[in-house]
C-alpha positions as CSV (number, residue, x, y, z in Angstrom):
1,M,-10.3,-97.2,125.6
2,G,-12.7,-98.3,122.9
3,S,-15.1,-101.3,123.2
4,E,-14.1,-104.8,121.7
5,L,-17.3,-106.2,121.9
6,S,-18.7,-107.8,118.9
7,D,-21.6,-106.0,116.4
8,A,-24.2,-108.1,118.0
9,D,-23.6,-107.1,121.4
10,L,-23.5,-103.5,120.6
11,Y,-26.6,-103.6,118.8
12,R,-28.1,-105.6,121.9
13,Q,-26.5,-102.8,124.2
14,G,-27.7,-100.1,122.1
15,G,-24.7,-98.1,122.2
16,L,-20.8,-98.0,121.5
17,G,-19.5,-98.2,125.0
18,G,-16.9,-95.5,124.7
19,G,-16.2,-96.0,121.3
20,L,-14.8,-98.8,119.0
21,A,-11.3,-100.4,119.3
22,Y,-9.4,-100.9,116.0
23,T,-6.0,-102.7,115.8
24,P,-3.6,-101.8,113.0
25,E,-4.7,-104.9,111.4
26,S,-8.3,-104.2,111.4
27,L,-7.5,-100.5,109.9
28,R,-5.4,-102.2,107.3
29,W,-8.3,-105.0,106.5
30,I,-11.0,-102.3,106.4
31,F,-9.1,-100.1,104.1
32,S,-7.4,-103.1,102.0
33,G,-8.4,-101.6,98.9
34,L,-6.3,-98.4,99.4
35,E,-2.6,-98.0,99.7
36,E,-1.5,-97.4,103.1
37,V,0.7,-94.3,103.3
38,E,1.1,-93.8,107.1
39,L,-0.6,-96.0,110.0
40,R,0.8,-94.7,113.7
41,R,-0.2,-93.6,117.2
42,M,-1.4,-90.0,117.5
43,R,1.0,-87.8,119.3
44,D,-0.2,-86.4,122.6
45,E,-1.7,-82.7,122.4
46,P,-1.4,-80.8,125.8
47,A,-5.0,-79.2,126.6
48,D,-4.3,-76.1,125.3
49,S,-3.2,-76.9,122.0
50,P,-5.4,-76.1,118.9
51,H,-4.9,-79.7,117.5
52,F,-6.5,-83.2,118.8
53,G,-4.3,-85.9,119.6
54,E,-4.4,-88.9,122.3
55,P,-1.6,-91.5,121.8
56,F,-4.1,-94.2,122.7
57,L,-5.6,-93.8,119.2
58,W,-4.4,-94.3,115.8
59,T,-4.2,-92.4,113.0
60,A,-4.1,-93.6,109.6
61,L,-3.7,-92.1,105.9
62,F,-4.5,-94.1,102.9
63,R,-5.2,-93.3,99.0
64,R,-6.4,-94.7,96.0
65,P,-3.7,-96.7,94.2
66,E,-2.5,-95.2,91.0
67,R,-4.4,-96.7,87.8
68,A,-2.6,-98.0,85.0
69,D,-3.3,-94.6,83.2
70,G,-1.5,-92.8,85.9
71,Q,-4.7,-91.4,87.5
72,R,-6.1,-92.3,90.9
């Protein structure tokens, strides 16, 4: 699926090696300044579907936290 090589190895290689792999924990860390709304695996979509979905990939929805004055 995605590459689990270190950043240094990816730079040495000069490519992403099939993509990058993120765990749910790493996605939460990357977006730690935002509120998690939903984090789940994608739903599989058939080849003729107008939507993209692969069950080995994660999808996430985050939002800015609400401020004290009620704005985002």
